[in-house]
C-alpha positions in Angstrom: -13.2 18.7 14.0 -10.7 17.8 11.3 -8.0 15.3 11.9 -4.8 14.5 10.0 -5.6 11.7 7.5 -2.1 10.4 7.9 -2.8 9.5 11.5 -5.9 7.5 10.5 -4.0 5.7 7.7 -1.2 4.9 10.1 -3.7 3.3 12.5 -5.1 1.2 9.7 -1.6 0.2 8.7 -1.0 -0.9 12.3 -4.2 -3.0 12.1 -2.8 -4.7 9.1 0.4 -5.6 11.0 -1.6 -7.1 13.8 -4.1 -9.0 11.6 -1.3 -10.4 9.4 0.6 -11.6 12.5 -2.5 -13.1 14.1 -3.9 -14.8 11.0 -0.9 -15.6 8.9 2.0 -15.7 11.4 4.0 -13.2 9.3 5.8 -10.2 10.7 5.5 -6.9 8.9 8.3 -4.5 9.9 7.7 -1.4 7.7 10.5 -2.3 5.3 10.4 -2.8 1.6 11.1 -6.5 2.2 7.9 -6.7 4.3 5.9 -5.8 1.1 7.0 -9.2 -0.2 5.6 -10.8 3.0 2.3 -8.9 2.3 2.4 -10.1 -1.3 2.5 -13.7 0.1 -0.5 -12.9 2.4 -2.4 -11.6 -0.6 -1.6 -14.7 -2.6 -2.9 -16.9 0.3 -6.1 -14.8 0.5 -6.6 -15.3 -3.2 -5.8 -19.0 -3.2 -9.4 -19.8 -2.1 -10.9 -17.7 -4.9 -11.5 -14.0 -5.5 -12.2 -11.7 -2.6 -15.5 -9.8 -2.6 -17.7 -7.6 -0.6 -16.7 -6.7 2.9 -13.7 -9.0 2.9 -12.3 -7.3 -0.2 -13.0 -3.8 1.3 -11.3 -4.7 4.5 -8.1 -6.2 2.9 -8.0 -3.4 0.3 -8.0 -0.8 3.1 -5.4 -2.7 5.2 -3.0 -3.5 2.3 -3.2 -0.1 0.8 -2.6 1.7 4.1 0.3 -0.5 5.0 1.9 -0.2 1.5 1.6 3.6 1.6 3.0 3.8 5.1 6.0 1.8 4.1 6.6 4.3 1.3 6.2 7.2 3.7 8.7 5.7 6.2 11.3 4.3 3.7 11.3 7.2 1.2 10.3 10.1 3.4 7.0 10.6 1.6 3.8 12.0 3.0 0.1 11.1 2.8 -2.2 13.5 1.0 -5.3 13.5 -1.1 -5.2 13.4 -4.8 -6.1 16.7 -6.4 -8.5 15.1 -8.9 -10.2 12.8 -6.4 -10.2 14.5 -2.9 -11.4 11.3 -1.2 -8.5 9.3 -2.6 -5.4 9.0 -0.5 -2.0 8.9 -2.2 1.6 9.2 -1.1 3.9 11.9 -2.5 7.6 11.3 -2.5 9.9 14.0 -4.0 7.0 15.4 -6.0 6.0 12.0 -7.4 2.5 10.7 -6.6 2.2 7.0 -5.7 -1.1 5.2 -5.5 -0.8 2.4 -2.9 -4.5 1.7 -2.8 -4.6 1.3 -6.6 -1.8 -1.2 -6.5 -3.5 -3.0 -3.5 -6.7 -3.2 -5.6 -4.8 -4.7 -8.5 -2.9 -7.2 -6.4 -6.1 -8.3 -4.5 -8.0 -8.7 -7.8 -5.3 -11.2 -8.8 -3.9 -9.2 -11.7 -0.9 -11.1 -13.1 2.5 -9.8 -12.4 1.3 -7.1 -9.9 3.3 -6.9 -6.7 3.4 -4.6 -3.7 7.2 -5.3 -3.3 8.0 -4.4 -6.9 5.9 -1.3 -6.6 7.9 -0.2 -3.6 11.3 -1.1 -5.2 10.4 0.7 -8.5 9.5 4.0 -6.9 13.1 5.5 -6.8 13.5 4.8 -10.6 10.1 6.4 -11.3 11.1 9.5 -9.2 14.4 9.7 -11.0 12.8 9.4 -14.4 10.2 12.1 -13.6 13.0 14.5 -12.4 14.8 14.3 -15.8 14.3 17.1 -18.2 12.5 16.1 -21.4 
């Protein structure tokens, strides 16, 4: 039996909402603004040192799924798999591929100047630039 990966990813995103509310007292409402809230949660997670092992895997999955689901809802995108990595989930918006799990990995690794919120806000400019003729 095959299932729609978007349903599973939505479920994981919902788990993120619940865990963030329970552990951090922050409400995630599926808006671009909520990605800033999630950035703050990631900063709190990293304040005690780098994440590793199962904890990193869990938060990477939660943060990536929530970030991608925000892009789906805000910009009318859709979940799909990447053609070069069939097990990697991406969001496609107006023909542009976004990598929410890649950004989640970079944020959770503590990469300077990486932000889920700026990733979400920058997507329309990236789409516009990719639509321009060369």
